[in-house]
C-alpha positions as CSV (number, residue, x, y, z in Angstrom):
1,M,-1.7,17.4,2.2
2,K,0.9,18.6,-0.2
3,I,3.6,16.2,-1.4
4,L,6.9,17.1,-2.8
5,L,8.5,14.0,-5.0
6,L,11.9,14.4,-6.2
7,G,13.2,12.0,-8.9
8,K,9.8,11.9,-10.7
9,N,11.2,10.2,-13.6
10,G,13.1,7.3,-12.3
11,Q,11.6,3.8,-12.0
12,V,10.2,4.4,-8.6
13,G,9.4,7.9,-9.2
14,W,7.5,7.5,-12.3
15,E,5.3,4.8,-10.4
16,L,4.9,7.2,-7.4
17,Q,3.5,10.0,-9.4
18,R,0.5,7.5,-10.1
19,S,0.5,6.1,-6.4
20,L,0.8,9.5,-4.9
21,A,-1.6,11.6,-7.2
22,P,-5.1,10.7,-5.1
23,L,-3.4,11.4,-1.7
24,G,-3.4,15.4,-2.4
25,E,-1.5,18.2,-4.3
26,L,1.6,16.6,-5.9
27,I,4.7,18.4,-6.9
28,A,6.8,16.2,-8.8
29,L,10.2,17.3,-9.7
30,D,13.4,15.9,-11.5
31,R,17.1,17.5,-11.8
32,H,15.8,19.1,-15.0
33,S,12.9,21.0,-13.6
34,T,13.1,25.0,-13.9
35,A,10.2,26.5,-11.7
36,Y,11.6,24.6,-8.5
37,C,15.0,23.0,-7.9
38,G,14.9,19.2,-8.1
39,D,18.8,18.6,-8.5
40,L,20.0,16.5,-5.6
41,G,23.6,17.9,-6.4
42,N,22.6,21.7,-5.9
43,L,21.9,21.5,-1.9
44,A,21.2,24.9,-1.5
45,G,18.5,25.2,-4.5
46,L,16.8,21.8,-2.7
47,A,16.7,23.7,0.5
48,D,15.2,26.7,-1.3
49,T,12.7,24.5,-2.9
50,V,11.5,23.0,0.6
51,R,11.3,26.2,2.1
52,A,9.3,27.8,-0.9
53,L,6.8,24.8,-1.1
54,Q,6.4,24.0,2.4
55,P,5.3,20.2,1.8
56,D,3.4,18.2,4.5
57,V,5.6,15.0,2.8
58,I,8.6,15.0,0.8
59,V,9.3,11.7,-0.9
60,N,12.8,11.4,-2.3
61,A,13.1,9.0,-5.2
62,A,16.3,10.5,-6.5
63,A,19.6,9.2,-6.2
64,Y,23.2,8.3,-7.7
65,T,22.7,4.5,-8.6
66,A,25.4,4.1,-11.1
67,V,27.2,1.5,-8.7
68,D,30.4,1.0,-10.6
69,K,30.8,4.6,-11.9
70,A,30.6,5.8,-7.9
71,E,33.8,4.4,-7.4
72,G,35.5,6.9,-9.5
73,E,32.9,9.7,-8.7
74,P,32.9,9.4,-4.7
75,E,32.5,12.8,-4.0
76,L,29.5,13.5,-6.5
77,A,27.8,10.3,-5.1
78,G,28.2,11.3,-1.4
79,V,26.6,14.8,-2.4
80,I,23.4,13.2,-4.1
81,N,23.2,10.1,-1.6
82,A,24.2,11.3,1.5
83,Q,24.4,15.2,1.8
84,A,21.3,15.8,-0.1
85,P,19.1,13.6,2.2
86,E,20.6,15.1,5.3
87,V,19.8,18.7,4.0
88,L,16.1,17.2,3.3
89,A,15.8,16.0,6.6
90,I,17.0,19.3,8.3
91,E,14.4,21.2,6.0
92,A,11.7,18.7,6.9
93,A,12.3,18.9,10.4
94,E,12.0,22.7,10.5
95,L,8.3,22.3,8.7
96,G,7.3,19.4,10.6
97,A,6.9,17.5,7.4
98,W,7.4,13.8,6.7
99,L,10.6,12.4,4.7
100,V,10.2,9.2,2.7
101,H,13.6,8.0,1.4
102,Y,14.7,5.0,-0.3
103,S,17.9,2.8,0.4
104,T,19.4,-0.4,-0.6
105,D,20.6,-3.8,0.1
106,Y,23.8,-2.5,-0.5
107,V,24.4,-1.1,3.0
108,F,25.1,-4.7,3.8
109,D,28.3,-6.6,3.2
110,G,26.1,-9.6,1.8
111,R,27.8,-12.3,4.1
112,G,25.9,-15.3,5.2
113,I,22.6,-16.9,4.2
114,L,20.2,-15.2,6.3
115,A,17.8,-12.3,5.4
116,W,18.8,-8.8,6.8
117,Q,16.9,-7.4,9.5
118,E,16.7,-3.5,10.0
119,T,18.4,-3.9,13.3
120,D,21.5,-5.4,11.6
121,T,24.7,-3.1,11.3
122,P,25.5,-1.9,8.1
123,A,28.8,-2.7,6.3
124,P,28.9,-1.5,2.9
125,L,31.6,-3.1,0.5
126,S,31.4,-0.1,-1.9
127,V,31.1,3.6,-2.5
128,Y,27.6,3.4,-3.7
129,G,26.6,1.4,-0.6
130,R,28.6,3.6,1.6
131,T,27.0,6.8,0.7
132,K,23.5,5.3,0.8
133,R,24.4,4.3,4.5
134,D,25.6,7.9,5.0
135,G,22.2,9.0,3.8
136,E,20.0,6.9,6.1
137,Q,22.3,8.2,9.1
138,G,21.9,11.9,8.0
139,I,18.2,11.3,7.9
140,T,18.0,9.5,11.3
141,Q,20.2,11.8,13.2
142,H,18.4,15.1,11.9
143,H,14.7,14.2,11.7
144,A,12.4,11.8,13.6
145,K,9.6,11.8,11.2
146,H,11.1,9.6,8.6
147,L,10.0,6.4,6.7
148,I,13.2,5.0,5.1
149,F,12.5,1.8,2.7
150,R,15.5,-0.5,1.9
151,T,14.8,-2.3,-1.3
152,S,16.7,-4.7,-4.3
153,W,16.7,-5.6,-7.6
154,V,14.2,-3.1,-8.8
155,H,12.6,-3.6,-12.1
156,S,9.9,-1.9,-14.1
157,A,8.4,-1.8,-17.5
158,R,10.0,1.6,-18.0
159,G,13.8,2.2,-18.8
160,G,16.5,-0.7,-18.9
161,N,16.5,-3.6,-16.5
162,F,17.8,-7.3,-16.3
163,A,14.7,-8.7,-17.7
164,K,15.0,-6.9,-20.8
165,T,18.6,-7.4,-21.2
166,M,17.9,-11.3,-20.7
167,L,15.4,-11.1,-23.3
168,R,17.5,-9.2,-25.8
169,L,20.6,-11.6,-25.4
170,A,18.2,-14.6,-25.6
171,Q,17.4,-13.5,-29.2
172,E,21.2,-12.7,-29.9
173,R,23.3,-15.4,-28.5
174,E,22.9,-19.2,-28.3
175,Q,24.7,-19.3,-24.9
176,I,24.3,-16.6,-22.0
177,T,26.3,-16.8,-18.8
178,V,24.4,-15.6,-15.6
179,I,25.6,-15.1,-12.1
180,N,24.3,-17.7,-9.7
181,D,25.8,-17.1,-6.1
182,Q,23.8,-13.5,-5.6
183,F,20.6,-13.9,-3.8
184,G,18.1,-11.6,-3.4
185,A,14.4,-10.7,-4.7
186,P,13.3,-8.8,-7.7
187,T,11.1,-6.0,-6.6
188,G,8.5,-4.1,-8.8
189,A,8.5,-0.3,-8.9
190,E,5.0,-0.2,-8.6
191,L,4.9,-2.4,-5.4
192,I,7.5,0.0,-4.1
193,A,5.0,2.9,-5.2
194,D,1.8,1.4,-3.8
195,V,3.4,0.3,-0.5
196,T,4.9,3.9,-0.2
197,A,1.1,5.3,-0.5
198,H,-0.2,3.1,2.0
199,A,2.4,4.0,4.5
200,I,2.0,7.6,4.2
201,C,-1.9,7.2,4.6
202,Q,-0.9,5.7,7.8
203,A,2.1,8.1,8.8
204,T,0.0,11.0,8.4
205,Q,-2.9,10.2,10.5
206,P,-3.3,12.7,13.4
207,G,-2.0,11.4,16.8
208,P,1.1,10.0,18.4
209,A,0.4,6.6,17.2
210,A,1.2,7.5,13.5
211,Q,4.5,9.1,14.5
212,A,5.3,6.0,16.1
213,L,5.5,4.3,12.7
214,A,8.7,6.5,11.9
215,G,11.7,4.0,11.2
216,I,13.7,2.0,8.5
217,Y,11.8,-0.6,7.0
218,H,13.0,-3.5,4.5
219,L,10.8,-3.4,1.2
220,V,10.9,-6.4,-1.3
221,A,8.9,-8.7,-2.9
222,A,8.4,-12.2,-1.3
223,G,10.6,-15.1,-2.0
224,C,14.4,-15.3,-3.3
225,T,16.3,-16.2,-6.2
226,T,19.5,-15.6,-8.0
227,W,20.2,-13.8,-11.3
228,F,20.6,-17.2,-13.1
229,E,17.2,-18.2,-11.9
230,Y,15.5,-15.0,-12.6
231,A,17.0,-15.3,-15.9
232,Q,15.6,-18.7,-16.6
233,H,12.1,-17.5,-15.1
234,V,12.3,-14.6,-17.7
235,I,13.0,-16.4,-20.9
236,A,10.6,-19.1,-20.1
237,Q,7.8,-16.7,-19.0
238,A,8.4,-14.7,-22.3
239,Q,7.9,-17.8,-24.5
240,Q,4.9,-18.7,-22.8
241,L,3.4,-15.3,-23.2
242,Q,4.5,-14.7,-26.5
243,P,5.4,-18.3,-28.3
244,T,6.0,-16.9,-31.6
245,R,9.2,-15.0,-30.3
246,Q,12.4,-16.0,-31.6
247,I,14.6,-17.4,-29.0
248,K,18.1,-18.3,-30.1
249,A,19.6,-19.1,-26.6
250,R,19.8,-22.8,-26.2
251,E,21.7,-22.7,-22.8
252,L,21.7,-20.6,-19.8
253,R,25.0,-21.3,-17.8
254,P,25.5,-20.5,-14.3
255,V,28.8,-18.6,-13.3
256,P,29.9,-17.3,-9.9
257,T,30.3,-13.3,-9.4
258,S,34.1,-13.6,-9.9
259,A,33.3,-14.5,-13.6
260,F,32.5,-10.8,-14.1
261,P,34.7,-8.6,-12.2
262,T,33.4,-5.0,-11.5
263,P,34.8,-2.0,-10.1
264,A,32.5,-2.2,-7.3
265,Q,32.0,-5.3,-5.3
266,R,28.5,-6.5,-5.0
267,P,26.8,-8.2,-2.0
268,C,26.1,-12.2,-2.4
269,N,23.2,-12.3,-0.1
270,S,20.6,-9.1,-0.6
271,R,18.1,-11.3,1.1
272,L,15.9,-8.5,3.2
273,D,13.7,-9.4,6.1
274,T,10.2,-7.9,5.4
275,R,8.4,-8.9,8.6
276,K,8.5,-5.6,10.5
277,L,7.0,-3.8,7.6
278,Q,4.1,-6.1,7.0
279,A,3.3,-6.3,10.6
280,T,3.5,-2.5,11.3
281,F,1.5,-1.6,8.0
282,G,-0.9,-4.7,7.7
283,L,0.5,-5.9,4.4
284,N,1.1,-9.0,2.4
285,L,3.8,-8.6,-0.1
286,P,3.3,-10.6,-3.5
287,S,6.1,-13.1,-4.8
288,W,8.8,-11.8,-6.8
289,Q,7.4,-13.9,-9.7
290,T,4.2,-12.1,-9.7
291,G,5.6,-8.8,-10.1
292,V,8.0,-9.9,-12.9
293,D,5.3,-11.7,-14.6
294,R,3.2,-8.4,-15.0
295,M,6.0,-6.5,-16.1
296,L,7.1,-9.1,-18.8
297,E,3.6,-8.8,-20.0
298,E,3.7,-5.0,-20.3
299,V,7.1,-5.1,-22.2
300,L,6.4,-7.9,-24.5
301,A,3.0,-6.2,-25.4
302,S,4.9,-3.1,-26.5
303,T,7.4,-5.0,-28.7
């Protein structure tokens, strides 16, 4: 099996290089690759790459993820998040290849308190959310053999993330204010990558039963928290894992989303119902704390 991975150096892409390598020949690209085009902003080059490599599976882990910046760059965000996935879907359909793509809780408007199901109607609040929704639609309209995983609050030890920011602020400030009215599940990039590999193994089995697995799935760690509670957990766990670490912060103060105005509106309810994913692929998703604690151990060990 030949797998084409796009976005190899992102949080999820980096972990996918590990999880997909045992499944077959892996060709991993990013936008700086030279032998083949991995730049989602170059639609013609992207199509040429797929035609040249003729993969059995395309995994698109690349995206325009600068949520606030997208409000001022809707055209570029649209090319990368909407038009490029549609091009990949068209080319994958020509080859009969599977297409794996990642989407987001931002396709929903964040109302209510119930976890969003795959069948709920998207109503994005931002340019980023709209372009990700459009990307989903481009895929589903052009290619039946797709797996779209919606996820949220992604973290990894590689690169910047919320937990690292909280640790830094805790060493610099006596008081930290953190949003306490947005709800979701911090989800590790390694969990996303491992579930992806598991799903690909099942989807690429011969026979009609495998093709019936195609569709949109919600993929997040188990449980739910707020950014404030997430920050509390991170600081407490860091102190337990590394008692000698100097923590200056004496107070974490919960505040509403309105205390931090941003160009792009965030959904307050990012809960995602994962029952379809777990039932279809026979999975048991770990708690968000499990993934965060593992990530913190790796981060603290390197500092």
